[in-house]
N, C-alpha and C positions, 0 to 999 in steps of 0.2 A: 360223726361225719371222717370219712376217709379222704385223706388229702391225697393229691396226683400219686406225690411219692410213690405212698405205698399204695395205688395200684396194680394189676400184674399189667403188662403191656399189653394184652388185647382190650384194657379200657383205655389206659392213657390211648391207644391211639383212638379208639369211637369219642372221646372226651376231644380229643385235639381235632379230630373230621367236623365234630359238631362245633365249636368255635368256627371253625372253619365259613361253616355254611352260616353261620351268623352274623360272621365282619368281624370278628372278635381276632383281628390275624396275627397281632405280637402275641397275646395268648396262646393263637395254637402254634405260632413258630416255637417258643421257648416248649409246646410242651411236645413237638414232634423232635426237638433238639436233647431233648429231657429222653426221650422214647427211643433216637438211635444213638445215643450212646450206652444205652443198654443192648439195645441189639441193629448194632449199624449194616446187617444186613438184608435187613425189612425190604427190599422196593417201595413197595406203595408207597409206605411211608416217604421214603426219599423223592418219589414223587409225587405226593400230595405236596410237602415241604416243599417243592421248586415251586408250584403253584402260586402259597402263600408266600411264598421270596418277590414271585415277581408282582402280585399286589401289593405288598408294601415295596415297590420299587427297589428293591436288592439284588440289582438283575444279575453279578455276578452271581451271588452268591446261588438264582435259582439256578445258573446255570449249571457250577457244580455240584446240586443237586440232581439236577438231572442224568447228567454222567454216572453222580451214584446210582441210579435209578436201574442206569443202562449195565453200568459193572455189573450189579448186582443180580441182573436176570431178570428186569421189566419184561412184561408181554408185551407185542406190538411195538416194537423198538422204533419201525421207521417214523412213530409218532411221535415218540421223545424227540427223536431228529428232528422234525421239523418243526418241534417245539422251540428243540435249541438254536435252528435256523433263523426261526423268529425274531428270538430272544436275541442274537448276533444282529443282525440289519437292523433291528429296528430300536434296539434300546443300549446296545456295546458298541456299534457303530463296528463292527467285525464283519464287514466285508467279504472276506475270502474266507473265512470262517464259515460263514454263513453259508454262500455255496456249497462248502465240502459238504457240510451240514447237507444235504438238501442232493449231493450225491451219495451222501451214506445212507440215509434215507431211501434212495434209489438203490440201490446194491441191494438193502433189503426186502425189499419191494417193489419191482420192476414196473410195476401199474402201479403207482399211490399217486391216486389223480391230486391232490392236493397239492403233492413235492414236484410234480411236474410245472404245473398251473404256476409256482410260486418260484419254479426255477426260469422259467419264461417271465414271470415278474422280476427278478432279481437281473436279469439281460435287458432286462428295459427300462432300467434302474441307471446301467449304466450304458445304454447306449447302443446294443450290439444289437439293432433288429434284425438280422440274418438269423442268429441265434435262438432269439424270445419266438421267431416265427415258428423255428423247428421247435423247437419246446410242444409251443400249442399244436402242431401236424402232429406228433406221435401219441398227442392226447388224443386227435382225433381220429387217429387213424388203431386204436386199440380195439381190439375186436369186444371184449366185453364189460366197456368199463362200468366203477362203480367207484360212488355214486351215479348212475346213470347218467341225472339231468347235468353234475359239475362240468361234462363234456365241453355244454354249448357257452359256460364262461370263454375257454379256446376258441369259438367262434368268431365271441364278441371281442374278443383281444386281437385278435386276426384283421379282424376287420376295422379296427381302431390304427392297431399300425400301420397297416395297406389298406387307407379309406380305396372304396371304390373313386373311378374316374369319370364314369359315363355312365347314363340315369339306367341302360339296362345290362349293366355289370350281375352276373349270375347270386354276386353275395347276398345279393338283395331278395333274392327266392330263398338263397340258404339260410338266413337270416326270419324271412317269415315263416318257412315249412320249422325250424329251432321253434318260437314260438307257441306254436299250434301244437308241439310235444313237450313241454315243457308245461304248460298249461297257466294257471297260479305261482306257481311256485318262488318265492317270492325270492328266496336264494339267488335263482339264476335268473327269471325276467327282466328284471332291471337293465341289467348288465346286455342283453339282445336287444332291449328296446333303446337304452343309449345308443349304441354302438347301429342302431338302425338310422337314427336320428341324428348323428352324426355322419354316415355315409349319405344318407339324402339330404343336410348339410353341406357337403359336401359338392354334391351334383346340379345344389342350386336348387332340390325343390322344398321351398322354405315352408311351406306350410304345412307337406306331409311329414318334412323334420319336427317341426313345434307339437303335432300331432306325437309323432313317437317319443320323445322329451317327456309331454304331459303323461302321459299313458307311464311312462317309467316311473315318471315321480307320484305317482294317484299309486302304481302297485307297493313304491317303498310306503307310503301313509296308510296302504290296507295293512300293510306285513306288520308295521308296525303298533296298529290299535291308538293311536293319539298324535292330536294337533298341537303347533307350536302356542305358548300362550305366553300373548303380546302381552296382557297384564302382568304379567311374572317380568318380562326382557326390561319394562316401562322401568317396576320396581329395583330391579336389579341395576338399575341404569341411575334411580336416585342413590340408591344404596353404595353405589362407587364414590358418588359426586357427594355424600352426605361424609364418606370413611373418611378421603382426601379431601378437605377441605383447602387446604393450605396445602403450600408448597414444603418438601421435604427432606429440603437443604440440611436441616441442624439437627434432622432423626441419627442418622449415624456418619460414618466414615469409613469408606472404604479402600484402607492401603494395599489389597493384594498385589500377588506379583503374576508375572505374566502378561499376557493379550488382555486388550483390554476386549469386556463383552459389548459387543454392539445386535440390537436386537431392532428386525424388522416386522414389522406389525398391519395392518388394515384389514379391510373383507378379505375373505377368502376369495380369491379367483379377479386380483387389484392387481395383479404384476409382482408379485415379491418372490417368487420365485424364481424369476427372470430375470431378477434382479439379483440375487445372490450369487445367480450362476454369474454374471458380470461381476461381481467384486470378488468373489471366487478366482480369478485369471489373476489378480491384483497379488502381488508377492506379500503385501504386506496383512494380508488377509487372508485366514481359515473360514470354510464354510462349515456351518456348521449343522446347518437342517433345522429340522422342526422338532423341538428337545420341551420337551414334558413338566421337566423340572419345577423350572415355576409354582406352573398352576396345579401338579400333583401335588406339592411343599403351600401351597395355598389352602387346598381343598384337606389335604390330611392332620395337617400342624398348628393351620394356623384357623381353623373349625370355630364357631363359623366366620367364616370370612366374608365379605371384606370389614362386619361390625368387628370383626375383634384387633383390627388393626387401632382401634381409639386407647389400646392398652399396653400393646404389645413393646416390650424395650428396648432400648438402644443395645442394649448386651446381646441379646436375643436376634435382631438385626443386623450386626455386624459378626453374629454366628452364621448365619442363615449365607450368608453374602460372602462366608468363609465356604460356607459348604459347597455351594456355587460354583466356588471358582475352583477347587477341588473337584468337582464333579466334572466340570471341564476338561480340567490335567487328565482325569482318567481318561478319559472318550479321544482327548484330539492333544495326546503325547507332544506333536510336532509343529501345533503352533507358534506363530513368530513370537515372541517375546516380545517384541517393540513393537506390534497390528493390533491387529481385530481378531476376533473369533463371533464370526453370526450366528443369532438363534434366532433364526425365521418361524415364529410361529405365530400365523394373521391374528390366533386370536386373544394375544398378548395384549391388542391392545386395551383392553378392559384391565390389569395388570398395570398400565400404565402409572398409578401409584405408589406400586410394592413395589415394584422395578426402579423410583425413583428416592426406595425409601432406601433401598439395598445399595443403591448403588447412584447418589447425588450426583456423580458428574458425568454418567449413560448417558452414550451416544443414540439417540432413536431417532429412526430412519418408519416414516409414515406412506404406503404406497398408497396411491389413488387414479382414481379410475374414472370416466365418463361414470355418470351413474347407471344408465339404462343399460349399458355394456357390460358392466360389473355386474349388476342385479341378473342380466339376461345369459350373463357365464355360469355364474350358481347353478342356478334352474338347468344349465346345459349336464349338468355335472352330477354321477352317480354321487354322491355325495349322503355318510351315515347320518342318521336324525342324530347319534348318540354326539356326533362333531355340530351338526348346525340343524337343528331341528327348522329353521324357516327355511332350506334349503328347496322343499318341495311344491310354496304357494307362491306364485309372483306378488301376491297382495302379502304375504309376512314378510316375502325378502326387503317388501319395499321398506315394511315397517319397520323390521329389523336395521336399515340399511339408516334411517330416521335416527336409531338409539343410538346408532354406533356414532354416528356425524354428531348427536347431541352429547354422548361423549368425548370425541376426540376434542371439542370446541376450549371442552372444564380443560381436556389435561392441555389443551396449548396455551390458552389461559395461566395457567399457571407457570407452566415450561416453556415461555416462547423463545429462547434460546436453543432446547436442548432440541427441540422437535423436527426434523427438516422434512418436509411434502416432496415426494418424489411422485412425478406425475408421466403415469404409464406411455398415456397416448403421449405428450408432448416428446417422451424418449424416443418412443420407434420412430415419429415424425424426424427427428431432426437429434441425432442419441450424444454427438459431442458436446453437444454446450449443457445439456441434462448434468450428464455424468461430469464433467471437469467442477460442475458447481456444487455439486456432492464430493467427491472428493478434496476438493477445497475446505466444503464446509468440516471435511474430519483428517484435516490438516494432514492430505497423503500426496503423494507426487501424482504429476500426469502417469498410465499406465495405458499404452495403446492397445496393449493383448487385450483389456478389459474387454474392445467393441471384437475381438476373435473368441468369446465364449462358447460359443458353441461347438470350439475344437477339445472342450474340456472334457475327458470322462469320468468323472468322479459320479456317484451316488446323487441322482434325484429322484425322494421321495413321497412326490405327489402327483396330480392327476397332470400335471407340464410338461412332466417329462418328454414328451416328442418335441415339443412347442420350442422350447431350449436347448434341442440337439440342432440348431438349424439359424441359420442368420438371421438380422432382426424382419422384421416383416409388417406389414402396417394392417392384415386383415381381419386382425379381428377387433379393430377400432371403426366403428361408428357401423357394425355387424347388427346393430339393433333394428336400421332403417330396415333388413330382410323382413323384421317379425312385426313391423308396426303394429298391426293389422290385429294382431294379440295380447298386447301391452296394455290395457288399459288398466286392468287392476294391479299394476304396478306402477303407474301413471298416476292413478289416483293417492297410491298411499303415499309413495312419495311425494306429491303434493298436499296431502294431511298432515307431515313432516314437514316443509317449508323446505323442500330439496330440489333446488334450480335444475333441473335435468337440461336445459343451454341446447334444445333439439337443433 
């Protein structure tokens, strides 16, 4: 049997691609690297290696591999520039370079819809409403857009940026007409339905809004072909509680340099983005946004997680803590060394035990919100099922909320002094006392500019980016009352979980 080293270049390429398809990512990367030492001008190998690196979390290496594919003449360069833009924006936090890559894609192909849509999204994330709308209008004015249905995403985004202000707004007709044209297209139909729901909510047509949201969620469920598995969620919660049954203060010691990691977590749509933006205005806090390092490390290097934590050595924990800090230094070299750097991924609430093993003195902010409002806000967002499989059914949301609360009670029993509950509703009602209490807990001085958070023009990469571009408002607290006739499945699930909705 011949080894890969003795194979022809074509055989190496085929074997590497096969290992990539099989999920043997490290083996595939090694073989592609070997192939490219022989034939460094093979553009297709560089291109596939970039995707392998990306799947491994080696984002800088992926960016370089994409550049090599471009340099050596890979076909359809506009698509590679888009891939590089997404890497720069989402993984490497190179926001200006991401914008430049999108412009490069459009220089290659001026009517490239994905680049135009992503450029509009880039401007949304940076708070430039006018530039975002301009991008979406360019999409809508293309004479022969391809793929044709994708142009309606631009219509949906435009309607969310500037929602209708009256019931007879012609954009309602535009959205309804677009829905008849896209049919059951799973890529586009949910965008239109959620945009329609937001518009109807804005003009007070709450029953019609709920129907639009419900249709949007049903469309996502049909497209996925699967449902939320309640038993699996319960089993995973049991596994976390079992794997982290005692405090982790004696497991490792984090002696890293630089800003201390500050973890913000909780349910999706519980106010975590707002809080991070408020804290980002403090001179001793750098906003890191939603980072995937912890989740990716647990899944790839500690499988099967969390059961593997019973066997993890203190030396490996120290190594991982050092790697995490190094990752943050790479992404945020200008973060204040004497302050905090936030890691705001809401579902990190599941990983608090792991976080405390890596960083025994870590501070954790747990954002909380009135349960009915929190659950309804999840239902009203177009959330990827891979991120939150429960988000498209009110009963499932209530069930998941109960498991989340059960796990948080466990963490709070282990680390009562390390987890600070931050109440979204109390904050928007009377912000200064809540913020002062939080800064005191973080041993930071008062900074009045934190209450002017909406003036920041940093990138915000969640569905909340327009909410945090305006001063504090109370409109989202108590929103559930407009939809009370539709919430029976949610109430039932919450009652079964022992959750008091405090009507």
